[in-house]
C-alpha positions as CSV (number, residue, x, y, z in Angstrom):
1,X,14.8,69.2,-35.6
2,X,11.9,68.0,-33.9
3,X,10.7,65.6,-36.2
4,X,7.5,64.9,-33.9
5,X,5.8,68.3,-34.4
6,X,6.5,68.3,-38.6
7,X,4.0,67.2,-40.8
8,X,4.4,64.2,-43.3
9,X,5.2,66.6,-45.9
10,X,8.0,68.7,-44.2
11,X,9.3,65.1,-43.5
12,X,9.7,64.2,-46.5
13,X,11.5,67.3,-47.6
14,X,13.8,66.8,-44.4
15,X,14.6,63.1,-45.5
16,X,15.5,64.2,-49.0
17,X,18.0,66.8,-47.1
18,X,19.3,64.5,-45.1
19,X,20.0,61.5,-47.9
20,X,21.7,64.1,-49.9
21,X,24.2,64.9,-47.0
22,X,24.7,61.1,-46.5
23,X,25.4,60.8,-50.6
24,X,27.9,64.0,-49.8
25,X,29.5,62.1,-46.8
26,X,29.8,59.0,-48.8
27,X,32.0,60.8,-51.4
28,X,34.2,62.1,-48.8
29,X,35.0,58.5,-47.2
30,X,38.5,58.0,-46.1
31,X,40.1,55.4,-47.6
32,X,42.2,54.0,-44.8
33,X,39.7,52.4,-42.6
34,X,42.4,52.1,-40.1
35,X,42.6,55.9,-39.5
36,X,41.1,58.2,-36.9
37,X,39.7,60.1,-39.8
38,X,37.6,57.1,-40.8
39,X,36.5,56.4,-37.1
40,X,35.2,60.3,-37.1
41,X,33.9,59.8,-40.6
42,X,31.7,56.4,-39.4
43,X,30.8,58.0,-36.3
44,X,29.3,60.8,-38.6
45,X,27.5,58.5,-41.0
46,X,26.4,56.3,-38.2
47,X,24.3,59.4,-36.7
48,X,23.0,60.6,-39.9
49,X,21.5,57.2,-40.7
50,X,20.1,57.0,-37.4
51,X,18.0,60.2,-37.8
52,X,17.3,59.2,-41.1
53,X,15.7,55.9,-39.8
54,X,14.1,58.2,-37.0
55,X,12.5,60.1,-39.9
56,X,11.7,57.1,-41.8
57,X,9.9,55.5,-38.6
58,X,7.8,58.9,-38.3
59,X,6.5,59.1,-41.9
60,X,5.9,55.5,-41.4
61,X,3.5,56.2,-38.3
62,X,1.8,59.0,-39.8
63,X,1.0,56.8,-42.8
64,X,-0.3,54.2,-41.0
65,X,-2.6,57.0,-38.4
66,X,-4.1,58.4,-41.5
67,X,-7.3,57.2,-42.7
């Protein structure tokens, strides 16, 4: 998604969706941290956290520029 062109309300909804996806992903965490499945899960988890951080940063940016 192009978060640069989203308004704050769209960003907040998108953030809720992303946090829901992260919660689902957390429930699927492989038990064996030495497995390839865990590595794949960790990569996906990190990517999702990065997107969440980007959305939060964009929300903050908009909030700071709103009188």
